[in-house]
C-alpha positions as CSV (number, residue, x, y, z in Angstrom):
1,M,7.5,-16.0,-0.4
2,I,11.1,-13.9,0.4
3,L,11.7,-11.5,3.1
4,S,14.3,-9.0,1.7
5,V,16.6,-7.3,4.5
6,D,19.0,-4.1,3.9
7,S,20.9,-2.3,6.6
8,S,24.3,-1.6,4.7
9,A,23.7,2.3,4.8
10,V,22.1,5.1,7.2
11,T,18.7,3.9,6.4
12,A,17.3,0.3,6.9
13,S,14.6,-1.0,4.9
14,V,12.8,-4.4,5.0
15,A,10.2,-5.9,2.8
16,L,8.2,-9.0,1.9
17,T,7.0,-10.3,-1.4
18,D,5.5,-13.0,-3.0
19,G,7.5,-12.9,-6.3
20,K,5.1,-10.6,-8.4
21,K,4.2,-8.3,-5.8
22,V,5.3,-6.4,-2.5
23,I,2.8,-7.7,0.2
24,K,4.2,-5.3,3.0
25,S,7.2,-2.7,3.2
26,E,9.0,-0.6,5.8
27,F,11.6,1.9,5.9
28,I,13.7,4.0,8.3
29,N,16.0,6.7,8.5
30,A,16.9,6.6,12.2
31,G,20.6,6.5,11.9
32,L,23.2,3.2,12.3
33,T,21.0,2.1,15.0
34,H,20.1,-1.3,13.1
35,S,20.9,-3.4,16.0
36,E,17.6,-1.9,17.8
37,T,15.6,-1.4,14.8
38,L,15.9,-4.2,12.5
39,L,14.0,-7.1,14.1
40,P,11.0,-4.7,15.1
41,M,10.8,-3.8,11.6
42,I,11.2,-7.6,10.4
43,K,8.2,-8.5,12.8
44,R,5.6,-5.5,11.7
45,V,6.3,-6.6,7.8
46,M,6.0,-10.2,8.7
47,G,2.6,-9.4,10.3
48,D,0.4,-12.9,10.8
49,Y,3.1,-14.7,8.6
50,K,5.3,-17.2,10.0
51,I,9.2,-17.9,9.6
52,T,8.2,-21.0,8.2
53,D,6.3,-19.2,5.5
54,L,9.4,-17.9,3.4
55,D,10.9,-19.5,0.8
56,A,14.4,-17.6,0.9
57,I,15.5,-14.7,3.0
58,A,17.6,-12.0,1.0
59,V,20.1,-9.7,2.6
60,T,22.5,-6.6,1.3
61,A,25.9,-8.0,1.8
62,G,27.6,-4.2,1.3
63,P,29.4,-2.5,0.1
64,G,28.6,-0.2,2.9
65,S,28.8,0.2,6.4
66,F,30.6,-2.9,8.2
67,T,28.8,-2.5,11.5
68,G,25.2,-2.2,9.4
69,V,26.0,-5.5,6.9
70,R,27.1,-7.5,10.0
71,I,24.3,-6.7,12.0
72,G,21.8,-7.5,9.0
73,V,23.6,-10.6,7.8
74,A,24.0,-11.7,11.6
75,T,19.9,-11.3,11.9
76,V,19.3,-13.0,8.9
77,K,21.5,-16.0,9.6
78,G,19.3,-16.2,12.9
79,L,16.4,-16.5,11.6
80,A,16.8,-18.9,8.7
81,F,19.2,-21.3,10.8
82,N,16.4,-23.0,12.7
83,D,14.2,-24.0,9.6
84,N,17.4,-24.3,7.4
85,I,15.8,-21.2,5.1
86,S,17.8,-20.3,2.0
87,C,19.9,-17.2,2.6
88,I,20.6,-15.0,-0.5
89,S,23.0,-12.1,-0.6
90,V,22.6,-9.2,-2.9
91,S,25.0,-6.5,-3.6
92,T,23.4,-2.9,-2.3
93,L,25.1,-1.1,-5.3
94,E,23.0,-3.7,-7.6
95,A,19.7,-3.4,-5.4
96,I,19.9,0.8,-5.8
97,A,20.1,0.1,-9.8
98,C,17.2,-2.3,-9.6
99,N,15.0,0.9,-8.7
100,F,15.5,2.0,-12.3
101,L,14.3,-1.2,-14.3
102,D,11.7,0.7,-16.2
103,E,14.5,2.7,-17.9
104,D,16.7,2.0,-20.8
105,C,19.7,3.7,-19.7
106,I,23.1,3.5,-17.7
107,V,22.9,3.6,-13.9
108,C,25.8,4.8,-12.0
109,S,25.2,3.5,-8.2
110,V,27.3,5.1,-5.6
111,M,27.7,5.0,-1.9
112,D,29.8,7.1,0.0
113,A,33.1,5.5,1.2
114,R,34.8,8.4,2.7
115,R,38.6,9.7,1.9
116,M,37.6,11.2,-1.3
117,Q,36.1,7.8,-3.0
118,F,32.8,6.0,-3.9
119,Y,31.8,2.6,-3.8
120,N,30.4,2.6,-7.4
121,A,29.4,0.0,-10.1
122,L,27.9,0.4,-13.3
123,F,24.7,-1.0,-14.6
124,E,23.0,-1.3,-18.0
125,I,19.1,-1.3,-17.9
126,K,17.9,-3.2,-20.7
127,N,14.7,-4.9,-21.1
128,G,14.0,-4.9,-17.6
129,K,17.2,-6.5,-16.3
130,A,19.9,-5.0,-15.0
131,V,23.2,-6.4,-16.6
132,R,26.8,-5.5,-14.7
133,L,29.2,-3.4,-16.5
134,C,32.0,-3.7,-13.4
135,D,32.5,-5.1,-10.3
136,D,31.7,-3.3,-7.1
137,R,34.6,-1.3,-6.2
138,A,36.2,1.9,-4.6
139,I,36.9,4.6,-7.0
140,S,38.1,8.2,-7.0
141,I,35.6,11.2,-8.6
142,D,38.5,11.5,-11.0
143,D,38.3,7.8,-12.1
144,L,34.3,7.9,-12.5
145,K,34.4,10.7,-14.1
146,N,36.5,9.3,-17.1
147,D,34.4,6.3,-16.9
148,L,30.9,8.0,-17.6
149,K,32.2,10.3,-20.1
150,K,31.8,7.8,-23.1
151,Y,28.0,7.2,-21.7
152,E,25.2,9.6,-23.3
153,K,22.5,9.1,-20.9
154,V,23.6,8.1,-17.0
155,I,21.5,8.0,-14.1
156,I,23.4,8.8,-10.9
157,A,21.7,6.9,-7.9
158,G,22.9,7.2,-4.4
159,D,23.8,10.1,-1.8
160,G,26.5,10.5,1.1
161,E,29.1,13.3,2.4
162,E,30.8,13.6,-1.2
163,R,27.3,14.9,-2.7
164,Q,28.9,18.2,-3.7
165,M,31.7,16.2,-5.7
166,L,28.8,14.1,-7.6
167,E,27.0,17.2,-8.1
168,E,30.3,18.8,-10.1
169,L,30.5,15.3,-12.0
170,A,26.9,16.0,-13.2
171,R,27.6,19.3,-14.3
172,E,30.9,18.3,-16.3
173,T,29.0,15.0,-17.9
174,C,25.5,15.9,-18.4
175,P,23.2,18.4,-20.1
176,E,22.4,21.9,-17.8
177,G,19.7,20.8,-15.7
178,S,18.8,17.1,-16.6
179,V,20.0,15.9,-13.2
180,I,18.4,16.7,-10.0
181,F,19.7,15.5,-6.7
182,A,16.9,15.4,-4.1
183,G,18.4,13.5,-1.4
184,W,17.1,12.9,1.9
185,V,14.7,16.0,2.2
186,K,14.3,17.2,5.5
187,D,12.6,20.5,5.0
188,T,9.4,18.7,3.4
189,D,7.6,22.2,3.6
190,S,9.7,23.8,1.8
191,F,10.2,20.7,-0.8
192,Y,6.3,20.5,-1.4
193,N,6.1,24.5,-1.7
194,A,8.3,24.7,-4.2
195,I,6.2,22.5,-6.8
196,D,3.3,22.7,-8.3
197,V,2.1,18.6,-8.8
198,N,2.6,15.7,-6.3
199,M,3.4,12.3,-8.2
200,L,3.7,9.2,-6.2
201,T,3.8,6.5,-9.1
202,S,4.8,3.4,-7.0
203,L,3.6,-0.1,-7.6
204,S,3.1,-0.7,-4.2
205,E,2.3,1.4,-1.1
206,G,0.3,1.4,2.2
207,S,-0.8,4.8,3.3
208,P,1.9,6.9,2.3
209,Y,2.9,9.8,4.1
210,A,4.2,11.4,1.3
211,L,0.5,12.4,-0.5
212,V,-0.5,14.0,3.1
213,E,2.7,16.2,3.1
214,G,1.7,17.3,-0.2
215,A,-1.7,18.2,0.7
216,R,-0.6,20.5,3.6
217,M,1.1,22.7,1.0
218,R,-2.4,22.1,-1.4
219,C,-0.5,20.3,-4.0
220,A,-2.4,18.8,-6.9
221,T,-1.7,14.9,-6.6
222,I,-1.3,12.3,-8.9
223,A,-1.0,8.8,-7.6
224,T,-0.9,5.2,-8.4
225,S,-4.6,3.5,-7.5
226,V,-2.4,0.5,-4.9
227,G,-2.7,-0.2,-1.4
228,G,-4.4,2.4,0.7
229,I,-4.0,5.3,-1.4
230,P,-7.6,4.6,-3.2
231,Y,-8.9,4.9,0.4
232,M,-6.8,8.5,1.1
233,M,-7.8,10.0,-2.4
234,E,-10.9,10.2,-4.7
235,S,-10.2,10.6,-8.1
236,G,-11.2,13.4,-9.7
237,V,-12.3,15.3,-6.3
238,T,-9.1,15.4,-4.3
239,G,-6.5,13.8,-6.9
240,L,-6.2,11.7,-10.0
241,L,-5.5,8.4,-9.8
242,F,-4.6,5.7,-12.4
243,T,-3.3,2.2,-12.6
244,P,0.3,1.3,-12.4
245,R,2.4,1.3,-15.6
246,D,-0.6,3.0,-17.3
247,V,1.9,5.6,-18.9
248,D,-0.7,7.0,-21.0
249,T,-3.1,8.0,-18.6
250,L,-0.5,9.6,-16.3
251,T,0.8,11.4,-19.6
252,A,-2.7,12.6,-19.8
253,Y,-3.1,13.9,-16.4
254,M,0.1,15.6,-16.3
255,V,-1.1,17.5,-19.5
256,R,-4.3,18.0,-17.9
257,L,-3.1,19.6,-15.2
258,V,-0.5,21.9,-16.8
259,Q,-3.0,23.3,-19.0
260,N,-5.7,23.9,-16.6
261,P,-4.4,26.0,-13.7
262,A,-7.9,26.3,-12.0
263,F,-8.5,22.6,-12.0
264,R,-5.1,21.8,-10.7
265,K,-5.6,24.5,-8.2
266,Q,-9.2,23.3,-7.0
267,L,-7.6,19.4,-6.2
268,G,-5.2,20.8,-4.2
269,Q,-7.6,22.8,-2.0
270,N,-10.0,19.9,-2.0
271,F,-7.0,17.6,-0.7
272,Y,-6.2,20.2,2.0
273,E,-9.3,20.4,3.5
274,K,-9.6,16.6,3.5
275,A,-6.1,16.4,5.1
276,E,-7.0,19.0,7.7
277,R,-10.3,17.2,8.6
278,V,-8.8,13.4,8.5
279,Y,-5.1,13.6,9.1
280,S,-4.3,16.6,11.4
281,A,-2.8,15.7,14.7
282,E,-6.1,16.4,16.2
283,A,-8.2,13.9,14.1
284,T,-5.2,11.1,14.2
285,V,-5.5,11.5,17.8
286,N,-9.4,11.2,18.5
287,H,-9.2,8.1,15.9
288,Q,-6.8,6.2,17.8
289,L,-8.7,7.1,20.7
290,D,-11.7,5.7,18.8
291,I,-9.8,2.3,17.9
292,Y,-8.6,1.8,22.0
293,R,-12.4,2.8,22.9
294,A,-13.6,-0.1,20.4
295,I,-11.3,-2.6,21.4
296,L,-12.1,-2.0,25.3
297,R,-16.0,-2.2,24.3
298,Q,-15.4,-5.5,22.4
299,A,-12.9,-7.0,25.1
300,A,-16.1,-6.5,27.7
301,Q,-18.8,-8.4,25.2
302,P,-19.5,-12.0,26.2
303,K,-17.5,-14.4,24.0
304,E,-19.9,-15.9,20.9
305,K,-18.8,-18.4,18.5
306,R,-21.0,-16.2,16.1
307,R,-21.2,-12.5,16.0
308,G,-21.8,-10.2,13.1
309,V,-23.7,-9.8,10.1
310,T,-23.6,-11.0,6.6
311,I,-25.6,-9.0,3.8
312,C,-26.3,-10.2,0.5
313,G,-27.7,-8.6,-2.6
314,A,-27.1,-6.9,-6.3
315,Y,-24.3,-5.2,-4.5
316,G,-21.0,-4.2,-6.4
317,K,-22.7,-3.7,-9.8
318,G,-22.9,0.0,-10.2
319,N,-26.6,-0.2,-9.4
320,A,-27.6,3.5,-7.5
321,G,-30.5,2.0,-6.2
322,D,-29.1,-1.2,-4.5
323,E,-25.8,0.6,-3.2
324,A,-28.5,3.3,-1.5
325,I,-30.0,0.3,0.1
326,L,-27.0,-1.5,1.5
327,K,-25.7,2.1,2.8
328,A,-29.0,2.3,4.5
329,I,-28.8,-0.9,6.0
330,L,-25.2,-0.3,7.0
331,R,-26.1,2.9,8.8
332,Q,-29.3,1.2,10.5
333,L,-26.7,-1.5,11.7
334,Q,-23.9,0.4,12.8
335,H,-26.8,2.7,14.9
336,I,-27.2,-0.6,16.8
337,D,-23.7,-2.0,17.6
338,P,-20.9,0.5,15.9
339,D,-18.6,-2.5,16.7
340,M,-20.6,-5.0,14.9
341,P,-18.7,-6.9,12.5
342,I,-20.4,-6.7,9.1
343,C,-19.4,-8.7,5.5
344,V,-21.2,-7.7,2.5
345,L,-21.0,-10.5,-0.1
346,S,-20.4,-8.4,-3.3
347,H,-19.9,-8.8,-7.1
348,N,-17.1,-6.4,-6.5
349,P,-15.3,-6.4,-3.2
350,K,-12.8,-3.9,-4.0
351,S,-15.5,-1.4,-4.7
352,T,-17.6,-2.1,-1.9
353,R,-15.1,-2.1,0.4
354,L,-13.6,1.2,-0.8
355,T,-17.2,2.6,-1.0
356,H,-18.6,1.7,2.3
357,H,-15.4,0.8,4.5
358,V,-16.7,-2.5,5.5
359,G,-15.7,-6.2,5.0
360,A,-16.6,-7.5,1.7
361,A,-16.4,-11.0,0.0
362,Y,-17.0,-12.2,-3.5
363,V,-20.4,-13.3,-3.6
364,F,-20.1,-16.5,-6.0
365,N,-16.7,-17.8,-4.3
366,P,-18.2,-20.5,-2.2
367,F,-14.9,-20.4,0.3
368,S,-15.3,-17.1,1.0
369,F,-18.9,-17.5,1.2
370,L,-19.1,-20.2,3.8
371,R,-15.9,-18.7,5.8
372,V,-18.0,-15.8,6.1
373,M,-21.0,-17.3,7.1
374,R,-19.5,-19.8,9.7
375,R,-19.0,-16.6,12.0
376,S,-22.1,-14.8,11.4
377,K,-25.1,-14.8,13.7
378,L,-27.3,-13.2,11.0
379,Y,-28.0,-13.3,7.2
380,I,-29.5,-10.7,5.7
381,S,-30.7,-10.9,2.1
382,G,-31.9,-7.9,0.0
383,G,-31.7,-5.2,-2.8
384,G,-31.0,-8.2,-5.1
385,S,-30.2,-11.8,-4.5
386,L,-27.6,-14.5,-4.8
387,I,-29.3,-15.2,-8.6
388,Q,-30.1,-11.6,-9.3
389,D,-32.9,-11.6,-12.1
390,Q,-36.0,-9.9,-12.5
391,T,-37.8,-12.7,-13.9
392,I,-37.0,-14.7,-11.1
393,P,-40.2,-14.9,-8.7
394,V,-39.4,-13.3,-5.0
395,T,-40.2,-16.3,-3.3
396,A,-37.7,-18.9,-5.3
397,T,-35.2,-16.3,-4.2
398,V,-36.0,-16.4,-1.1
399,L,-35.7,-20.4,-0.7
400,Y,-32.7,-20.4,-3.0
401,S,-31.1,-17.9,-0.7
402,A,-32.3,-20.0,2.4
403,G,-31.0,-23.4,0.8
404,K,-27.4,-21.9,0.4
405,V,-27.5,-20.4,4.1
406,R,-28.8,-24.1,5.5
407,E,-26.5,-25.8,3.2
408,G,-23.2,-24.0,4.4
409,C,-24.1,-23.2,8.3
410,G,-26.6,-25.4,9.0
411,A,-29.6,-24.1,10.9
412,S,-28.0,-22.0,13.8
413,I,-28.0,-18.4,11.9
414,M,-31.0,-16.2,11.8
415,F,-32.4,-15.5,8.1
416,L,-33.8,-12.3,7.4
417,S,-35.3,-11.0,3.8
418,F,-36.5,-7.9,2.6
419,T,-38.0,-6.2,-0.8
420,Q,-37.6,-2.5,-0.8
421,Y,-38.7,-1.2,2.6
422,V,-35.7,-0.8,4.6
423,P,-37.0,0.5,7.8
424,I,-38.0,-2.8,8.9
425,I,-34.5,-3.9,8.8
426,R,-33.9,-2.3,12.4
427,M,-36.8,-3.1,14.1
428,K,-36.0,-6.9,13.3
429,V,-32.6,-6.6,13.4
430,S,-32.7,-4.8,16.7
431,K,-35.3,-7.3,18.1
432,F,-32.7,-10.6,17.1
433,Y,-29.4,-8.9,17.8
434,R,-30.5,-7.7,21.5
């Protein structure tokens, strides 16, 4: 894994990657106070990971704010020194250019160097790689203008106090209307009010504020199905979701919203209503209070080696009947104890987590199965089985399931099996669990 740190500008960012995807990232725009914000950001991004889990730490080495670069480099060296972890320096301008690896174009990375100059470097993006065309440099607006005239398509990336000069440069070197400098948007309400469709095409996300901000202005939303976004939006109801890099689906969604204003308006209204209900200040405060109350309740409970319920059946297979049974079981279990840990052994754990908002593990992964079962106090099998097959007698299914439970966890877990009569669950679980 690689921890990446950037503190070379007014903003600061930290990301943790495994070489293929971003595990977690954080970004802050609070002025040049990186000595106060950088270490807490790193702690939050690392989460349960330790410094010894890292293969390397990358840090931007400028150009940019000398103080910011010094804070970032010193922080990284301090973290890496004790465990002899490799440190990698990255040009800030090259890092900016790498935001456009999906394009085939020239990227002109710029940062304000003051005194009528820019820190600048040019890169050619081709086949997903950024090839440097010149060294990092401080250059005047006139010299940069002459450099860019020989290129047909240029993306100017960056922001700063000399933005007006960059806009003049774009007017002289690019077709009219082909370049928009959004920069750091402070008045988000006006911004979202000016657009019809809010698109978030990230490869990795948490639970982005950009979607909620757009929902406040009733913007129809198109977003990638990554991170927490599927929990925020239901595709076709409160927005449209697509797989990252699926250009064809994204294009089809864009055309659909352009050609169908009524549908676009309905999506925006639906998301607005959900945002008001779930993401308003009042709802957020109440949700936080619920979390604190749950923590206090759990802290007051006696310590137990085993606690919680594992549920197994033909879940996550798209069968409406089985999903309805699972929903009923969960409702009754949560009525007994709203803080009860619940994990469902599912054929599609991601779908089960999204649909029912509980923990889920793949039913045929023995490592997940055993890890969950060793923490559980009760095992419920019903609405299907580990060996779901209508031709297998119920007795055989029950014996098989019981055998797997005993094999993995010994005899210290209660086993409950049922067929289709859900109301018995509450009675038996309540008797056992209390």
